[in-house]
C-alpha positions in Angstrom: -248.7 30.1 -193.1 -246.5 27.3 -192.3 -246.1 24.4 -194.6 -247.5 21.3 -193.0 -244.9 19.3 -194.8 -242.2 21.2 -193.0 -243.6 20.5 -189.6 -241.2 18.3 -187.7 -242.7 15.9 -185.3 -240.6 14.8 -182.4 -239.7 11.1 -182.5 -241.7 8.9 -180.2 -239.5 7.3 -177.7 -240.3 3.6 -177.5 -239.2 2.0 -174.4 -237.6 -1.4 -174.9 -239.7 -4.2 -173.8 -237.8 -6.8 -171.9 -238.8 -10.2 -173.1 -237.9 -13.0 -170.9 -236.7 -15.7 -173.1 -237.9 -19.0 -171.7 -235.4 -21.5 -172.5 -236.8 -25.0 -172.4 -234.2 -27.7 -172.1 -235.4 -30.7 -174.0 -235.8 -33.8 -171.9 -233.0 -36.2 -172.5 -234.3 -39.4 -174.2 -234.3 -42.4 -171.9 -233.0 -45.7 -173.0 -234.6 -49.1 -172.6 -233.0 -49.7 -169.2 -234.2 -46.3 -167.8 -237.7 -47.0 -169.1 -237.6 -50.4 -167.5 -236.4 -49.1 -164.2 -239.1 -46.4 -164.2 -241.7 -49.1 -164.8 -240.3 -51.5 -162.2 -240.6 -49.0 -159.4 -244.3 -48.9 -159.9 -244.8 -52.7 -159.7 -245.7 -54.1 -156.2 -244.5 -57.5 -157.3 -241.0 -56.2 -158.0 -240.8 -54.3 -154.8 -242.0 -57.1 -152.6 -239.8 -59.7 -154.2 -236.8 -57.4 -154.1 -237.4 -56.8 -150.3 -237.4 -60.6 -149.7 -234.2 -61.0 -151.7 -232.5 -58.3 -149.7 -233.5 -60.1 -146.5 -232.1 -63.5 -147.8 -228.9 -61.9 -148.9 -228.4 -60.2 -145.5 -229.1 -63.6 -143.8 -226.5 -65.2 -146.0 -223.9 -62.5 -145.5 -224.4 -61.8 -141.8 -226.0 -64.8 -140.1 -224.5 -63.8 -136.7 -226.8 -60.8 -136.6 -229.9 -63.0 -136.3 -228.8 -65.7 -133.9 -226.3 -66.1 -131.1 -225.7 -69.8 -131.6 -223.4 -71.5 -134.1 -224.8 -74.0 -136.6 -222.8 -76.8 -134.8 -224.4 -76.1 -131.4 -226.7 -78.8 -130.2 -228.4 -80.1 -127.1 -229.4 -83.8 -127.3 -231.7 -83.3 -124.3 -233.9 -81.1 -126.5 -234.1 -83.6 -129.4 -237.3 -83.3 -131.4 -238.6 -80.5 -129.1 -241.0 -78.1 -130.8 -240.8 -74.3 -130.9 -240.1 -72.6 -127.5 -238.8 -69.4 -126.1 -235.4 -68.6 -127.5 -235.7 -71.4 -130.1 -238.7 -70.3 -132.3 -238.2 -73.2 -134.8 -237.6 -76.0 -132.3 -234.9 -78.7 -132.5 -234.2 -81.6 -134.9 -233.3 -85.2 -134.1 -229.8 -84.5 -133.1 -230.8 -81.5 -130.9 -229.6 -78.8 -133.4 -231.4 -75.5 -133.2 -233.5 -75.4 -136.4 -233.8 -71.6 -136.4 -230.0 -71.2 -136.3 -229.4 -73.8 -139.0 -232.1 -72.3 -141.2 -230.4 -68.9 -141.0 -226.9 -70.3 -141.8 -228.4 -72.6 -144.5 -229.2 -69.5 -146.6 -225.5 -69.0 -147.2 -224.7 -72.3 -148.9 -227.9 -72.3 -150.9 -227.5 -68.8 -152.2 -223.7 -69.3 -152.9 -224.4 -72.3 -155.0 -227.2 -70.6 -156.9 -225.3 -67.4 -157.5 -222.1 -69.1 -158.8 -224.1 -71.5 -161.0 -225.8 -68.5 -162.6 -222.5 -66.6 -163.0 -220.9 -69.7 -164.6 -223.7 -70.2 -167.0 -223.8 -66.5 -167.8 -220.1 -66.3 -168.6 -219.7 -69.7 -170.4 -223.0 -69.8 -172.1 -222.9 -66.2 -173.0 -219.5 -66.6 -174.7 -220.6 -69.6 -176.6 -223.7 -67.7 -177.7 -221.7 -64.7 -178.8 -219.4 -66.9 -180.9 -222.2 -68.8 -182.5 -224.3 -65.7 -183.2 -221.6 -63.4 -184.5 -219.4 -65.8 -186.4 -222.2 -67.8 -187.9 -221.6 -70.5 -190.5 -219.9 -73.7 -189.5 -219.1 -72.4 -186.0 -222.8 -71.7 -185.4 -223.8 -75.1 -186.6 -221.1 -76.9 -184.5 -221.8 -75.0 -181.3 -225.5 -75.3 -181.7 -225.4 -79.1 -182.2 -223.1 -79.5 -179.1 -225.6 -77.5 -177.1 -228.5 -79.6 -178.4 -226.7 -82.7 -177.1 -226.5 -81.2 -173.6 -230.1 -80.0 -173.8 -231.1 -83.6 -174.5 -229.9 -84.8 -171.2 -232.5 -84.7 -168.4 -231.3 -82.0 -165.9 -231.8 -83.9 -162.6 -230.6 -87.2 -164.0 -227.5 -85.7 -165.6 -226.7 -83.9 -162.3 -227.1 -87.1 -160.3 -224.8 -89.0 -162.7 -222.1 -86.3 -162.6 -222.2 -85.8 -158.8 -222.5 -89.5 -157.9 -219.4 -90.1 -160.1 -217.2 -87.2 -159.1 -218.5 -85.9 -155.8 -218.7 -89.4 -154.3 -214.9 -89.7 -154.6 -214.2 -86.8 -152.3 -213.4 -87.7 -148.7 -214.0 -84.2 -147.3 -217.6 -83.1 -147.9 -217.2 -80.0 -145.8 -214.5 -78.5 -148.1 -215.1 -76.1 -150.9 -214.5 -79.0 -153.3 -218.0 -80.4 -152.9 -219.6 -77.0 -153.4 -217.5 -76.4 -156.5 -218.5 -79.8 -157.9 -222.2 -79.0 -157.4 -221.7 -75.6 -159.2 -219.8 -77.2 -162.0 -222.5 -79.8 -162.5 -225.2 -77.1 -162.7 -223.1 -75.1 -165.2 -222.3 -78.2 -167.3 -226.0 -78.9 -167.8 -227.4 -75.3 -167.9 -225.2 -73.4 -170.3 -227.0 -74.4 -173.5 -230.1 -72.4 -172.5 -228.0 -69.3 -171.9 -226.1 -69.8 -175.1 -229.3 -70.1 -177.2 -230.7 -66.9 -175.8 -227.5 -65.0 -176.3 -227.1 -66.4 -179.8 -230.6 -65.1 -180.8 -229.9 -61.7 -179.3 -226.5 -61.3 -181.1 -228.0 -62.3 -184.4 -230.7 -59.6 -184.0 -228.2 -57.0 -182.9 -225.5 -57.6 -185.5 -227.8 -56.7 -188.3 -228.6 -53.3 -186.9 -227.5 -50.1 -188.7 -225.1 -49.0 -186.0 -223.2 -52.3 -186.3 -223.0 -52.1 -190.0 -221.8 -48.5 -189.8 -219.1 -49.5 -187.2 -217.9 -52.3 -189.5 -217.8 -49.9 -192.5 -215.6 -47.5 -190.5 -213.1 -50.2 -189.9 -213.9 -51.3 -186.4 -212.5 -54.7 -185.5 -214.6 -57.7 -184.5 -213.8 -57.5 -180.8 -214.6 -53.8 -180.7 -217.9 -54.4 -182.5 -218.8 -57.2 -180.1 -218.0 -55.6 -176.8 -218.9 -52.0 -177.8 -222.0 -52.3 -179.9 -223.4 -55.9 -180.0 -223.0 -57.1 -176.4 -224.6 -54.0 -174.6 -227.7 -54.3 -176.8 -227.9 -58.1 -176.6 -227.3 -58.9 -172.9 -230.7 -57.7 -171.7 -232.6 -61.0 -172.3 -229.8 -63.0 -170.7 -229.9 -60.9 -167.5 -233.6 -61.5 -167.3 -233.2 -65.2 -167.6 -230.3 -65.1 -165.1 -232.6 -63.6 -162.5 -235.2 -66.3 -162.9 -232.5 -69.1 -163.1 -231.1 -68.0 -159.8 -234.2 -69.2 -158.0 -234.3 -72.4 -160.2 -230.7 -73.3 -159.2 -231.3 -72.7 -155.5 -234.2 -75.2 -155.9 -232.0 -77.6 -157.9 -229.3 -77.6 -155.2 -231.9 -78.4 -152.6 -233.2 -81.3 -154.8 -229.8 -82.8 -155.3 -228.9 -82.4 -151.5 -232.2 -84.1 -150.6 -231.3 -87.0 -152.9 -228.0 -87.3 -151.2 -225.8 -86.4 -154.2 -225.4 -82.7 -153.6 -224.2 -80.9 -150.5 -223.8 -83.2 -147.5 -223.3 -82.8 -143.7 -221.6 -81.0 -142.0 -222.4 -78.4 -144.7 -225.6 -76.6 -143.7 -228.0 -75.8 -146.4 -231.8 -75.9 -146.8 -231.7 -79.0 -148.9 -229.5 -80.8 -146.3 -231.9 -79.8 -143.5 -234.9 -81.0 -145.5 -233.2 -84.4 -146.1 -232.2 -84.8 -142.5 -235.7 -84.0 -141.2 -237.6 -86.7 -143.2 -237.8 -89.1 -140.3 -239.3 -86.4 -138.0 -242.1 -85.8 -140.5 -243.0 -89.5 -140.4 -243.1 -89.4 -136.6 -245.4 -86.4 -136.4 -242.8 -83.7 -135.8 -242.9 -81.6 -139.0 -241.4 -78.4 -137.6 -237.8 -79.4 -138.6 -238.9 -79.7 -142.2 -241.5 -77.0 -142.6 -239.3 -74.1 -141.6 -236.3 -74.7 -144.0 -238.7 -75.7 -146.7 -240.7 -72.5 -146.2 -237.5 -70.4 -146.5 -236.5 -72.3 -149.6 -239.9 -71.8 -151.2 -239.9 -68.1 -150.4 -236.4 -67.6 -151.8 -237.2 -69.5 -155.0 -240.5 -67.7 -155.4 -238.9 -64.3 -154.8 -236.3 -64.7 -157.5 -238.8 -66.1 -160.0 -241.2 -63.2 -159.3 -238.4 -60.7 -159.7 -237.3 -62.2 -163.0 -240.9 -62.1 -164.3 -241.2 -58.5 -163.3 -237.9 -57.6 -165.0 -238.9 -59.5 -168.1 -242.2 -57.7 -168.4 -240.5 -54.3 -167.9 -237.9 -55.0 -170.6 -240.5 -56.2 -173.1 -242.1 -53.1 -174.8 -245.0 -55.3 -176.1 -246.2 -55.9 -172.5 -246.3 -52.3 -171.4 
C-alpha cells in the first residue's frame, strides 16, 4: 500500500496571462490663456467681430484688391451723383468716388488707432511696471503725474495739442501730421494703461513664485520680465483691444473737427467732415457709407475686447 504522502503530483502548468497595461497619459494642465482661447472659440460675438476685423485689416493693407481707382481719381461731371453701376457708393461734391475713398480711408484710420494703442501699451505699461514694482516714493510720484493727465478732458486736450503743434506744419499729407495725431492720443491716454498695469504688477509681485525667485537671488529685471510681466500683462492686452476701436473713433472725431488728419490724407473722419454740406442738401450717401464703416470698425474692436475680457475673467465663466 502506497503512502499517500509520498504520492507526487505533477505541477500544474499555469499559462502566463498577458495583461495589457493601459497607460493613461495625464492631460497637460492648461493655463489661463489656453482656457480663454478655448472659451473664445465658442463665442459667436468673438467670431463675428474677429471676421469683421480681418476684413478691415485686409482693406487697409491691400486696398487695390477691392477697387481699380486711386483715391485721387475724380470726375467733376459726376459731382453729388448717387450710387450707380461701377460706383456703388456714389460721388461726393468734388466728384471723388466715395467707395474708393472709403476703402483707402481704412488705412489711415487703422494706422492711427494701432500706433496709438502700441504707444500707450509701451509707455503706459513701463510707467505702470515702475510704479507697481518699485513702490514707495516712485509709485506716489508717477501716480500723481498720471492723475494730472487724467484730469484733462480727452477731446479738449487733443484739440489744444493738435491746434498748437499740427497747425504749424505746412505739409498735411506727410507722415508728420499722422505722427502728431498719434502722439496726442498717447500723451492723453497713457495714464489709464499705467493704472491697469500698476494694479496687475502689485498683485503679481506678492505671489509665491516671485518671492521664491527673489530668495534665489534673481535680479529685479529678471523677476520683472520673467515672472511678473507674463502674469500681469493680460488685463492690459484686453484694454488695448477695446482702446483700438476707441482711438479709431477719436481720430475720426478730431479729423471731423478739423484738428486731426486733413486733406489730401484720406480717412473716414476726413470724409465725414467733407460730406457735411451734402447732408444738408439732401445727398447723405457721401456721409453714410464712411460713417457706417467707421461705426462697424469701432463696434467690432469693442465687441472683441468685451469677449476677450469675459474669457480672461474666471468669475464670468
